[in-house]
N, C-alpha and C positions, 0 to 999 in steps of 0.2 A: 811703102816700099822705098821711101827716100830718106836721106839723112835728116836728123832733127838736131837743132842747135839751141842752146840756152844763151840768151844775151843778157848780160848784167848791165842794167841801165846806169848804175852809179859810176862804174869805171870803164864801161864800154868793152869789157872782156867777153869773148865768145867761147863757149865750151861745148864739145860734142856730147850729146845726150843719147842719141841712138844712131847706129850705123848698120843697116841691113846688108852685111857683106854677103858674098856668094856662098860662104859656108852657112850662114843663117838661112839663106833662101833654100838651100838644099835640105835643111833639116825640117822645114815646116811641112805640115800635112797638106796633101793635095785637096784642093777645094772642089766640091761637087755642088752645083746649084741647079735648081729647076729652071727649065727654059723660060725666058721672059714671057713668051706668048702663052705659056701654059699656067702662069701664075694668076691668082685671083686678085681683085682690086685692092684688097687690104693686106696682101703679102708685101713684105718690106721693100723689096727691090722695085716693085711696081708703084707702091704707095709713095715712096720717097724719091722717085726717079728725077723729078724736077729739082729737088734740093741737091741731090747727088750731082746732077749735071752742072748746077751753078758752082758747087764746091770745086769740081774738076776744072772749071774754067777760071777759078780764082775770083769769082764774083760773090763776095761775101754779102753784099746788099741784097742781091737777088735770092741767095740761099736763105737769108733771114726772112724775106717776104714769103717765099714758098713754104717755109716752116710755119710761119704765122697762119697761113691759109689752112694748112692741115690741122693745126691745133684748134683753130676757131671752129672748124667743122666738127671736131670731136666735142668741143664744149657745147655747141648747139644741139648735137645728138643727145648728149647727157641731159641737157635742159629739157628737151622734148620728152625723154623717158620719165624724168622726174615729174613733169606736169601731168603726164598721162597715167602715172602710177605703174609704169612698166618696170618689172624687176630685171636687173641686168645679171645674167648668169654666164660668167666666163667659162669657156670650154677648156682652156689650157692653164688657168691660174686659180689658185685658192687664196683666200684671205686669212691671215693669222691675226685673230682678234687681240691676242696678248701683246703683240708688237706693232699692230696696225700696219702690217706689211703684206705685200702680195708675193707669192712664191709659185714658180713654175711647177706644175703637177708631176711632170715626167723627168725632172732633173736627174742626171746620172753623175754622182760625185765620186764613184769608185776610181781608183788609179787606172790609168791606161795600161793595158797589157799588150806590149808589142809582139808577144809570141802568139796570142790568140785573137786579138782585136785587129780587124782589117781596116775598117772605115766607120766613121760615125756620120749619120745622116738624119734628116728630118723628113717625115712623111705625114702629111695631114696635120702638121703642127706638133707631132710626137717625135721626140728625139729617140733614135734607135742606133744600136751598134751591130755592125756585121762582124760575125766571129767565125773563126776557122773550125772549132770543135774537132780537133784532130783525134782525140780519144774516141769520140762518138763515131767518127768516120772509120777509124781503125776497127772498132768493135763490129760495126755493120759489115765491113768487108770480111773480117775474120769469120763471122757467122755465115756469110754467103759462101765463103770458101769451104767451110766445113760441111755445109749442107750439100754443096756440089760433090764433095768427095764421098759423102754418105750415099748419094744417089748413084754415083759410079760404082761404089762398093756393092750395093744391092743388085745393080744391073749385072755386074761381073759374076756375083754369086748365082744369080738366076741363070745366066748363060752356062755356068759350070754345071748346075743341076740338069739343064737340058742335055748337055753333052753326056752326063752320066746315064741319063735315061735312054738316050739314043744308042749308047754302047751296049745296053743289055740285049741278049738274044731274044728275038720275038717268037718263041715257040709256046705251045700250049701246055708244056710239061711243067712250067713255073707254077709254084703254089700261089695262093691269093696274097699271102703276106709279102712275098718278094715283089710281086707285080704292083702292089698298092702301097708299098712302103713310102713313108714321108721323107723327102730329102732333108739334108741338114739345113737348119735355119741360119739366118745371118748372124745371130748371137752365138751360134755354136762354132763359127769359124775360128780358127786359131789366130793368135797374134801374128804368126808368120804370114798367114794368108792376108791379113790386113796390111802388113808392110809391103807385101808384093803388089798390093793394089794402090800403093802410094798414099795410104791413110796415116802414116806414122808422122808426117811433118806438114807444116803449113806451106802455102805456095810462096814463091819468091817475093811477090808483092807484100804479103803479110810480114815476111822477114825484114823487108826494107822499111816498112812502116814501124816495126818494133824498134829497129835501130834508130830511126828518126826520132821516135818518142823518147828513147833513152838520151839522145843528144839534147833534146829540148828540156828534159827533166834536169839534166846536169846544168844547163844554162840557167834554168829557173833557180836552182839552189845557189848558184853563184850570184845571181841578182839579189836574192833574198839576203845573202850574207853581206853584200855591199850596202843594201838598204839599212840593215841593222848597224853596220859600222857608221853610216851617215847619221842615223838616228842618235847613236851614242855621242 
């Protein structure tokens, strides 16, 4: 968070290397960390707390000592496993025999999507990304809206049939066909009936979501064009 300078020992000149201006501070992602008291012994903030404290105090000698203590403990643990024949099985890293390098199993190298990605976090050592999924949310809401309208449509049609039945004269002169005739089904209702029941269009929320998605789509196309120009 502070300025970093490069000092040229030969001529004594000093050059600015890094300056975290207020603009830089505004652009950086918000940091989310697990509470210190909830961390396990081998999580970074707890494991390196004494080294970090010494660095913050500017005590390089103390920081080096604390770092040596941690590394020596790790060497001893590795030595004990080797002597006892215990195989070390990392949970979060895999070994690449061809390059003799270790790689994080859950690394996410895709470009950050500012329109869909909200935050990136680590849970139980696994890196995860919280996403908006606007299209999925839109589809779910649209389906719910349509289902609600179908339910209202059927209920209105049922009420209509009840009214037709109650309007018929209740005398014994009616023949069996007229008294037992089947009312019109929902499928037989005309398009005009459907419009009168409000089934012809989606709700205001759906319309708002659709407009929002169109704006996002337009922004994505603009970003893609900019990326192509930068690539060229």
